[in-house]
C-alpha positions in Angstrom: 25.4 36.9 19.7 23.3 37.7 16.6 20.1 39.6 17.2 17.8 37.0 15.7 18.4 34.5 18.6 16.3 36.8 20.8 13.4 37.1 18.3 10.3 35.1 19.2 9.3 32.3 16.9 12.9 31.4 15.9 13.4 27.7 15.6 11.0 24.9 16.5 11.7 25.1 20.2 10.6 28.7 20.7 6.9 27.9 20.3 6.3 28.3 24.0 6.4 24.6 24.8 10.1 24.3 25.2 11.5 20.8 24.4 8.0 19.4 24.1 7.3 21.7 21.2 10.4 20.3 19.5 9.4 16.7 20.1 5.9 17.3 18.9 7.2 18.9 15.7 9.4 15.8 15.1 6.5 13.4 15.8 4.3 15.3 13.3 7.0 15.3 10.7 7.6 11.5 11.1 3.8 10.9 10.9 3.5 12.9 7.7 6.4 11.0 6.1 5.0 7.6 7.2 1.6 8.6 5.8 3.1 9.5 2.4 5.0 6.2 2.3 1.8 4.2 3.2 -0.2 6.0 0.5 2.5 5.3 -2.1 2.7 1.6 -1.1 -1.1 1.4 -1.2 -1.2 2.8 -4.7 1.6 0.6 -5.9 0.1 -2.5 -4.4 -3.4 -1.7 -5.8 -2.0 -1.5 -9.4 -0.1 -4.8 -9.2 -1.3 -7.1 -6.5 -5.1 -7.0 -6.8 -5.0 -6.9 -10.6 -3.1 -10.2 -10.9 -5.3 -11.8 -8.2 -8.4 -10.7 -9.9 -7.2 -12.0 -13.2 -6.4 -15.4 -11.7 -9.9 -15.5 -10.1 -11.6 -14.5 -13.3 -9.6 -17.2 -15.2 -10.5 -19.8 -12.6 -14.2 -18.8 -12.7 -14.3 -19.1 -16.5 -12.7 -22.5 -16.2 -15.3 -23.6 -13.6 -18.1 -22.3 -15.8 -16.8 -24.2 -18.9 -16.5 -27.4 -16.8 -20.0 -26.9 -15.4 -21.4 -26.5 -19.0 -19.6 -29.7 -20.1 -17.4 -27.9 -22.6 -14.2 -29.5 -21.1 -13.5 -32.8 -19.4 -12.4 -33.4 -15.8 -8.8 -34.1 -17.0 -8.7 -30.8 -19.0 -10.1 -28.9 -16.0 -7.5 -30.4 -13.7 -4.6 -29.7 -16.1 -5.6 -26.1 -16.8 -6.3 -25.4 -13.1 -2.8 -26.8 -12.3 -1.3 -24.5 -14.9 -3.1 -21.5 -13.4 -1.9 -22.3 -9.9 1.7 -22.5 -11.1 1.6 -18.9 -12.5 
């Protein structure tokens, strides 16, 4: 048997906690991986999802303002609103 098997600190189960140390190490590793995945998804969703939603809300607000000012008719308002909802 090689000499390094008897050295303390070899492997993740030689931390003094036996099998619990190994399980804890795996749990921590999985937690870190999930955290990284969640951060990446949060960043990706923030750049796509909210941007389009905010653009639609801004367009709808502008449309409502123009209708309230009397710049467009009710028929034009309904037509453009329908177009915005389809996109």
